[in-house]
N, C-alpha and C positions, 0 to 999 in steps of 0.2 A: 505494500499499500503506498508508502515511503517513497519507493521509486515512481509509482505512479502519480503520488503528489506534485515530486519535484518536478515530472516531464508536463506536468500540468501548468506548472509553475514559470515553466521555460516554455511553454507554448504561450504563456500570457504575455512575457516579453519579445515574440517571436523570434527568440533564439532556438532555432531548429538545429543548428548544433551541438547544444548541448543536451537538448530533449533526444537525439538521434544517440547522442554517445550513452545519456542513462537508459535508455530502453536498452539499446545493446550490451552495454556492458553490465546491469545488473540485472534484466529478465530476457532478454536473449539469449540465443543459443551461443554467445561468446560466456555468457555466463554459467554454464552448467558446471563447470571446476569449481567455479566460486561459491555453489547452494551445496556441492557434494551432491547433486541431484543421481548422481550412476552409482553412490551408495546407497541412498535412501530409496529408492526408484525400486529397488526389491520386496522392499515392505506392503508397498501401494498395491491396492488392486487394480487391475489391470485397465479399464476406466480412467482410473486416478492417473495415470502413468499416462496415458491418449489425452487426459485434458491437459497434465502440465509440459508435456512437449509441443501441445498444440498452441497453448499460454506462451511458450519462447520461441515459436517460429511467428508468430501475430506480433510477437516484440520486434523480434528483426524484421520481418518486414513493413513495422512501423517505422523505423529504423532509417529507414531507406525510401518511405514518402516521407519523412520529415524534411531528408535531406535534399529530397526533390523537390519540398516545400520552399524548403530557403534560395532555393534557384528560380523556381517558378511565380514565389508567391502566393501559390494557388492552395490552402491549407485544407480543403473537402476531403483529399485521398490522406492525408494525413490524419485528419480529425476520423474519419471511418478505421481507417488500422487503428488508432487508438480504442474506438471501440471495440473492433475485435477483439484487442487484448483482454479488457474488460468483462466482454463476455464471455470468453475463457473463464476466467475469474468466477463471475455470478455461475455456468455452470458447475462449476468443480462445487464451489460450497452449497449449491441445492442438491448435490448429489449425496456428497460426501459431509457428514457431519458427526462429531461425536456425543451420546448420547449415551 
């Protein structure tokens, strides 16, 4: 959530470079080692693993869209890509809860 907040803050400043960097380094495919995803994934149900992988891929796609928006000035694709990240979060949290 902190990374998403930092991304939104960067977007509010039109700082696409920072938004892209945060997304890729903290959430994207490049962040898997940072999170220890490979080690903990084996303890997760397959659906949760898939949702996590989907979120990481969505974050990497957002990073590219944010970089593109920095060049073109068109935020629509970047905002849609950001929504795809949070959709993965919402889907996973809706399906997997500690009770």
